[in-house]
C-alpha positions in Angstrom: 0.0 0.0 0.0 1.3 3.4 -0.9 2.0 5.6 2.2 2.8 9.2 2.9 5.6 8.2 5.2 7.0 5.5 3.0 6.3 4.7 -0.6 4.8 1.4 0.2 3.6 -0.9 3.0 2.5 -4.5 2.7 0.7 -4.1 5.9 -2.3 -2.2 4.5 -5.7 -3.0 5.9 -9.3 -1.9 5.4 -11.0 -0.1 8.4 -14.6 -0.4 9.4 -15.6 2.2 6.8 -13.9 0.2 4.0 -11.1 2.7 3.5 -7.6 1.4 3.1 -5.2 2.5 5.8 -1.5 2.1 6.0 -0.3 -0.3 8.6 2.6 2.0 9.4 1.1 5.4 9.8 -2.7 4.5 9.9 -3.5 7.2 7.3 -6.6 6.7 5.2 -5.3 8.9 2.3 -1.7 8.0 1.3 -1.4 10.7 -1.4 2.3 10.2 -2.1 2.8 13.3 0.0 6.4 12.6 1.2 7.5 10.6 -1.8 6.4 13.2 -4.3 7.9 16.0 -2.2 11.3 14.6 -2.0 11.7 12.6 -5.1 15.1 11.1 -5.7 16.8 13.3 -3.1 16.8 10.5 -0.6 17.7 7.9 -3.2 16.6 4.3 -3.8 13.6 2.6 -5.3 11.3 3.8 -2.6 11.7 7.4 -3.7 10.5 9.0 -6.9 12.9 9.1 -9.9 12.4 12.5 -11.4 13.1 13.0 -15.1 14.1 16.1 -17.0 10.9 17.8 -18.3 11.5 18.2 -22.0 8.8 19.6 -24.4 6.4 16.7 -24.1 7.3 14.9 -27.3 7.9 11.2 -28.1 11.6 11.6 -29.1 12.3 13.2 -25.7 10.3 10.4 -24.0 12.6 7.8 -25.6 15.7 9.7 -24.5 14.4 10.1 -20.9 13.3 6.5 -21.0 16.9 5.5 -21.5 17.9 7.7 -18.6 15.4 6.0 -16.3 16.4 2.5 -17.5 20.0 3.3 -16.6 18.9 4.6 -13.2 16.9 1.4 -12.6 19.9 -0.7 -13.6 21.9 0.8 -10.7 19.1 -0.1 -8.3 18.3 -3.6 -9.5 20.4 -5.4 -6.8 17.9 -4.0 -4.2 14.8 -5.0 -6.1 12.4 -7.2 -4.2 11.4 -10.7 -5.3 7.8 -9.7 -5.7 6.4 -7.5 -8.6 7.2 -3.8 -8.9 4.5 -1.4 -10.0 5.6 1.4 -12.3 3.1 4.2 -11.8 3.1 7.4 -14.1 2.2 10.6 -12.3 -1.0 12.1 -13.7 -0.6 15.1 -16.0 -2.2 18.5 -15.5 -5.6 18.5 -17.0 -4.9 21.5 -19.2 -1.6 19.9 -20.5 -3.4 16.6 -21.2 -6.0 18.5 -23.3 -3.2 20.4 -25.0 -1.0 17.4 -25.8 -3.5 14.6 -26.0 -1.1 12.3 -24.2 0.8 12.0 -20.9 4.6 12.6 -21.4 5.3 10.7 -18.2 3.5 7.6 -19.4 5.5 7.7 -22.6 8.7 7.8 -20.6 7.6 4.8 -18.5 6.7 2.8 -21.6 10.0 3.6 -23.3 11.8 2.5 -20.1 10.0 -0.9 -20.0 10.9 -1.5 -23.6 14.5 -1.2 -22.7 14.3 -3.4 -19.6 13.5 -7.1 -19.5 10.2 -7.1 -17.7 10.6 -10.7 -16.6 13.9 -10.2 -15.0 13.1 -6.9 -13.2 9.4 -7.7 -12.6 8.4 -4.2 -13.7 4.8 -3.7 -14.6 3.2 -0.5 -15.9 0.2 0.5 -13.9 -1.6 3.4 -15.5 -4.5 5.1 -13.8 -3.5 4.2 -10.3 -3.1 7.8 -9.3 -5.8 10.5 -9.8 -5.1 14.2 -9.4 -7.4 15.9 -6.9 -6.2 19.5 -7.5 -3.8 21.4 -9.7 -0.2 22.0 -8.6 2.6 24.3 -9.7 6.0 23.3 -11.2 8.3 21.5 -8.8 11.4 23.0 -10.5 13.3 25.3 -8.2 11.2 24.6 -5.1 12.7 23.8 -1.7 12.0 20.4 -0.1 9.3 22.0 2.1 7.7 23.8 -0.8 7.6 20.6 -2.8 6.0 18.8 0.1 3.3 21.5 0.5 2.8 21.7 -3.3 2.1 17.9 -3.5 0.4 17.3 -0.2 -3.0 15.9 -0.9 -2.7 16.6 -4.6 -3.2 12.9 -5.6 -5.3 10.0 -4.5 -4.8 6.3 -5.1 -7.7 5.4 -7.3 -6.7 1.7 -7.6 -5.2 0.6 -4.3 -5.4 -3.1 -5.4 -2.9 -2.4 -8.1 -0.2 -1.6 -5.6 -1.1 -3.7 -2.6 1.8 -6.0 -1.7 4.1 -4.4 -4.3 7.1 -2.2 -4.3 6.3 1.0 -6.2 8.3 3.0 -8.7 6.6 6.3 -9.4 7.7 8.1 -12.6 7.6 11.9 -12.9 9.1 14.1 -15.5 11.4 16.4 -13.5 14.9 15.2 -13.2 16.9 16.1 -10.1 19.8 13.9 -9.1 20.6 15.3 -5.6 24.0 13.6 -6.1 27.5 14.7 -5.1 30.8 13.8 -6.8 33.0 12.5 -4.0 36.2 11.6 -5.9 37.7 11.6 -9.4 40.6 9.5 -10.7 42.2 10.1 -14.1 42.9 7.0 -16.2 44.7 6.6 -19.5 41.7 7.3 -21.6 38.9 7.8 -19.1 38.0 9.3 -15.7 36.6 7.2 -12.8 34.1 9.1 -10.7 32.6 8.2 -7.4 29.1 9.6 -7.0 27.2 9.7 -3.8 23.4 9.8 -3.8 21.0 8.9 -1.1 23.8 7.6 1.2 25.0 5.2 -1.5 28.2 5.4 -3.5 28.2 4.6 -7.2 31.3 4.3 -9.4 31.1 5.4 -13.0 33.6 5.7 -15.8 33.3 8.7 -18.2 35.4 10.2 -21.0 35.6 13.7 -19.7 34.6 15.7 -16.5 33.6 19.3 -16.8 34.1 21.4 -13.6 32.1 24.6 -13.4 32.4 26.4 -10.1 32.2 30.1 -11.1 34.9 32.7 -11.4 36.7 35.3 -9.3 37.8 38.8 -10.2 41.4 39.5 -11.0 41.9 42.2 -8.4 45.4 41.3 -7.1 48.6 43.2 -8.2 46.7 45.6 -10.5 47.4 48.7 -8.4 44.3 48.9 -6.3 46.3 49.0 -3.1 46.3 52.5 -1.6 43.1 53.6 -3.5 39.5 54.0 -2.3 38.4 51.1 -4.5 36.1 48.8 -2.6 36.4 45.0 -3.3 33.7 42.6 -2.2 34.1 38.8 -2.9 36.9 39.5 -5.3 34.8 41.9 -7.4 35.2 45.7 -7.6 32.2 47.6 -6.4 30.8 50.2 -8.8 27.7 52.4 -9.1 25.2 52.4 -12.0 27.6 54.5 -14.1 30.5 52.0 -13.4 32.3 54.4 -11.1 34.4 53.1 -8.2 34.9 54.9 -4.9 38.2 56.3 -6.3 37.5 59.5 -8.2 38.2 59.1 -11.9 38.5 55.4 -11.8 35.9 53.2 -13.5 35.6 49.4 -13.9 33.5 47.2 -16.3 33.1 43.6 -17.3 33.7 40.4 -15.3 35.7 42.4 -12.7 32.5 44.1 -11.4 30.4 40.9 -11.1 27.8 38.8 -12.7 26.5 38.1 -15.2 30.0 37.3 -16.6 29.1 37.8 -20.3 31.1 39.5 -23.1 28.1 41.4 -24.4 27.3 42.7 -20.9 30.9 43.9 -20.6 30.8 45.6 -24.0 27.5 47.4 -23.2 29.0 48.5 -19.8 31.9 50.0 -21.7 29.6 52.0 -23.9 27.6 53.3 -20.9 30.7 54.2 -19.0 32.3 56.2 -21.9 29.1 57.9 -23.0 28.4 59.0 -19.4 32.0 60.4 -19.1 31.4 62.2 -22.4 28.3 63.8 -20.9 25.7 62.4 -23.4 22.1 63.1 -22.2 20.4 59.9 -23.3 22.5 57.4 -21.4 20.7 54.9 -19.2 22.1 52.6 -16.5 22.3 48.9 -17.3 19.3 46.7 -16.5 20.6 43.2 -15.9 17.1 41.8 -16.2 17.4 42.5 -20.0 20.7 40.8 -20.6 20.3 37.6 -22.6 22.2 34.5 -21.5 23.3 31.9 -24.0 24.9 28.5 -23.6 26.5 27.2 -26.8 26.0 23.5 -26.4 23.8 21.0 -28.3 20.9 21.7 -27.9 21.5 25.4 -27.4 20.1 27.1 -24.4 19.1 30.8 -24.1 17.2 32.9 -21.7 16.4 36.5 -20.7 14.7 37.9 -17.6 13.2 36.1 -14.7 12.5 32.4 -14.3 9.1 31.3 -13.1 10.4 30.7 -9.6 12.2 34.0 -9.4 9.0 35.8 -10.6 6.9 34.1 -8.0 9.5 34.8 -5.3 9.4 38.5 -6.3 5.7 38.6 -5.7 4.3 38.3 -9.2 1.3 36.4 -10.2 2.4 34.7 -13.4 1.0 33.2 -16.6 3.3 30.5 -18.1 3.4 29.4 -21.7 5.2 26.5 -23.3 5.7 25.3 -26.9 7.7 22.3 -28.1 9.8 22.3 -31.3 8.0 19.1 -32.4 5.0 21.4 -33.2 7.1 23.5 -35.5 7.4 22.6 -39.2 10.8 24.2 -39.7 12.3 22.4 -36.7 11.0 19.1 -38.1 12.3 19.8 -41.6 15.8 20.6 -40.1 15.8 17.4 -38.2 15.8 19.3 -34.9 12.5 18.5 -33.3 13.8 18.3 -29.7 13.5 21.7 -28.0 11.0 24.0 -26.3 10.2 27.6 -25.5 8.8 28.9 -22.2 7.5 32.4 -21.4 6.7 34.0 -18.1 4.2 36.9 -18.0 2.9 39.2 -15.2 -0.8 38.1 -15.1 -1.9 41.5 -13.9 -0.1 43.8 -16.5 0.8 41.4 -19.3 4.5 42.4 -19.0 6.9 39.8 -20.4 9.0 38.9 -17.3 11.2 36.2 -18.8 11.7 33.8 -21.6 13.6 30.5 -21.8 14.5 28.4 -24.8 16.2 25.1 -25.5 16.8 23.9 -29.1 18.4 24.6 -32.4 19.6 28.2 -32.9 17.8 29.6 -29.9 20.9 31.7 -29.1 20.0 33.6 -32.4 16.3 33.8 -31.5 16.5 35.0 -27.9 17.2 38.6 -29.0 13.5 38.8 -30.1 12.4 38.4 -26.5 15.2 40.7 -25.3 13.9 43.5 -27.5 10.4 42.9 -26.3 11.6 43.2 -22.7 13.6 46.3 -23.3 10.6 47.9 -24.9 8.4 46.7 -22.0 6.2 44.8 -24.4 3.0 43.1 -23.2 1.4 39.9 -24.4 -1.0 42.0 -26.5 1.7 43.4 -28.8 3.5 40.0 -29.0 0.3 38.2 -29.9 -0.4 40.7 -32.8 3.2 40.4 -34.1 3.5 38.4 -37.4 6.2 35.8 -37.3 7.4 34.5 -40.7 6.6 31.0 -41.8 8.2 28.6 -41.9 10.7 29.6 -39.2 11.7 28.3 -35.8 10.8 31.8 -34.5 7.1 30.7 -34.7 7.7 28.7 -31.5 8.2 32.0 -29.8 4.8 33.3 -30.9 3.1 30.1 -29.9 4.7 30.1 -26.4 3.2 33.6 -25.9 -0.2 32.4 -27.1 0.0 29.3 -24.8 0.4 31.5 -21.7 -3.1 32.8 -22.4 -4.6 29.5 -23.5 -4.5 30.5 -27.2 -1.8 28.2 -28.7 -2.8 27.2 -32.3 -0.4 24.5 -33.5 -0.1 22.1 -30.6 
């Protein structure tokens, strides 16, 4: 029996009213409260395995199915001798109506195709969970927020399907909660020891990328004896890039994040134009600086994330659109990607936009211009995007935020 304190209990019983109760915590309504809240953070089969949410398309489901199959392989030694129920988490009603299918169920099915069901005793059990109320995205939430977000959100509609079984619940948000404890370089590989949920796993990889931020180059550059203030290895400046030392200015990575070349160049223009006394100079607004990651697929964003907007007190409208719904992306053989928009629900202001997919680093500037001009959803909806282009996904993501998406 699924339980809020543990993911399962074989000691379930029916009370006098006919309701199933957990033999461990005596709850009538299991609701997956704790399990859904913490996911894979505590590790092991008895916790949820969260998978990276990716545009809701079948190719992505196959990719994520392979990821889940690999995760299950690392856990198989601890599998019980009795059957394991694989339960997809129900999709938001609005998303199911929009997509016509449940992304999570596709992931689960893709996983089972890759695993030998007889050897792992994995059985797909659809419809076991029902959603009682809507929830917000789990991405970026703290453990407490996740718990409150999911508390009582689901009910077990088919308790007989999980009675006496271990349960593996599949969701579509991937968070490892893992720590790299040791690295050892080999002749043509790197051996990594990864710790997750109190267990150590050894893996072999070709390369290890270490990304831990940067520090400012403030030593031995002549700042000693000046009034320049340095905090956390970065020079402190005002909105016109002035330091506390009269006549001394600083720009770029030296003055802090975001550490981007286009931000540094723009700071240089602001600094010089202000020194020259031009009247139409404006301080830099870091919320309007696009960020680009040149990987495959490309990643680009500008403005606030959904979580940052909510934390700032905004009531938001969120739009999504997958590349699989775009003809140009399909024609290019690049159907894996998505666009997300964040709007202020009260004013219609575009607060942020986030993109993953082919050439999104070229497309993000459209949203950047919209933010700089303080464009609302109304102007963006009326804007004509050329066809066929990948930029049409940007238009659809705006429309989706207001329930008006056309092509998906």
